[in-house]
N, C-alpha and C positions, 0 to 999 in steps of 0.2 A: 467319251471318255475324260478327255480335254477339257472341253468345259466344265463337266463334276469338279474334276482337278482346280477347275480356274473361280471357280464357284465358290468352292470349300477354304481357297485360299482367300479369297476375296471377303469369306466370309468371319474369319481367323483374323484378318488383317483389322478388320471394322470393328472386331470386338475388343483387339489389342490396344485399337486408338481412341477406344472410349472407357478402358479401362483408367483407373484413378490408383494413384499411391497416396496410403494418409499415412501419419503417421502423430503421435502427442509425446508431450515432453510434462514435465511437474515444476512449473515454474517456481514453487514454494521448495519444493527437494534441489532445485540446482541454485536457489538465491541463500536457502540455509548452509547452504557448502561452499560459500563464496566467502571468505575471512572478513573481504574490506566490506561487505554487507553485514555480516555480524556486529562488527564493530563500529557502521555509521547506525544500525539499529539500536546497539545499545548506549551510543549519545545521545541519538531521539530521545532514548527513553530516560536516560540519567534528568536530562532541559527538561521534559516535561513533566518528570516527579519533583525536582527543585522548584519549581512553577507552580507544580500544585500545593506544594506545601504556602510557599510564597500566599498562594491566593485562600490557604486554610487561614493564615496568620493572620489577612488582610481582614477576614472575615470573623474572627474572635475578637478582635478590637472592637469592630463595629457592633458585633452583638452586645460587647461588653460595655459601650458606649450607650445603646439602645436600653438597655437594662437599666443605667443610672440614669437616663433620663427617664423611664417609667416611673423608677423610684423616689422622684423628687419632681415629678412631672406638676402634682397638685401645689407644689410651695412655691414654685419658680410664675414670675412676675413674667406676662406675657411677651415681652420683647425677649427676655432670657429664654424662652420656650422657643421663642422662632429661633432664635440664633444656633440652639441645639441641635434641633429639627435640619436645620440647613448643614449645618455640622457632621450631622449623617447620612442627609442626601449626599451634600460631597463626596463623602468616603467611598458610600455605598457607588456613585458615576465614577470616582477613581478606579475602584475595583471593576465593573465593569468594562472599562476603557483598555483594562489593564489583561483581563483578559482574552476583550476583541486582539488586542497587539499581539499578545504571544499563541493562542488557537484558535483565532481567527481564521477565516475563508482565506485571505492573503496575510495570517501573522506570522509570528518568526517561525514558529513550528512548519507548519508549512514551506515555508521560503529554504531553512534547513533542511526539510525533506527531501525538496527539490533538488537542493546543493549537494548532496551527500547521497539519497540510492536514486533518484534519475539516470546519472551517468554508468552505475551498474546496470540497471534496467535495461537502460541502451546496449550494452553492450553485451547482454545475455537475448536480446531480440536480434540484433546483429547478425549472431552464432545460428540461432532458429533460423535466419533470412537465409543464409547461408549454407546451413542443411539441407535448406527446403531445393534450394539452389541447386548446389551439388548433389544430392540425393533423388531428384526429380519429382519431390514429395510435390501432389496439388495441395494439398492441407495439414496443418501441422494445426492439432489440437492442443491445447494447455486444460491438464487435468487436475491441475490447485485449486480451480474453483469447482469443480466437481459438477457440473449446472448441468452440460449434457451428456456427458459420458456416464454411460451404464454399466458398459461391460467396455473392459481396453483388452486385449493380448500383451502380456510386459514384452510381447518380443518387438512391436512395434514402440516403445518407451525407448524414449531418443535421448533422456535427458542428461544419462552419464556421458554418452557421448557429446552432449553441448559442453558437459564439465570440463572435460579430455579437451575440447576444442579449444576453449577459454583457457586453460593451462592449469587446470584446479587439481588433486587430486579425490578420486571418487569411493563415496564408503563402498563399502559390500553390501 
C-alpha cells in the first residue's frame, strides 16, 4: 500500500512539474490606455501629416514646371530645353531626398518614433516580464497581433493588471 501511495505521489509530482502556466496580454489595449503613448502617437501623426503636405506641395510645383516645359518645349532652343530638364530633375531629386530624410528607414519619423514610443514600450515589456516572474508564468502571449491565438480564455488576460501595475486607470 505504501508503494502504491508513493507511486501515486510521484506521478502527481511529475505531472505538476510538467504543467506550465500561461497568460496573455493585449499590448494594443495596454498602449491605447496610456496617455503618454496616445500623445506620442498624435505627435507622430501630426509630423507625418505636415511632411506629407510639404511633399504634396513640392510635387505640385514639379508638375507645374513639367507642364510648362511641355507647353513650350517645341519653341525652346536645345540649351534652354536642357536647362529646364535639369531644373525639373533637380527638383525631383530634392523631393526624393526630402522623402528619405523624413520617412526613410533611418529618417526623422523613425528617429522620433524611437525617441517617443520606445521608452513607453520598454516600460510595458518590463511590467510584463515582472508579471511573468511574480506570477510564475512560463509564457505570456500577445493577443494584439492575433497571429497565433485562436481562442483565449478571458481569465488569462493580464492586460488590465499590467496597466494597474504601471499606475494607469483601467477602462471597464
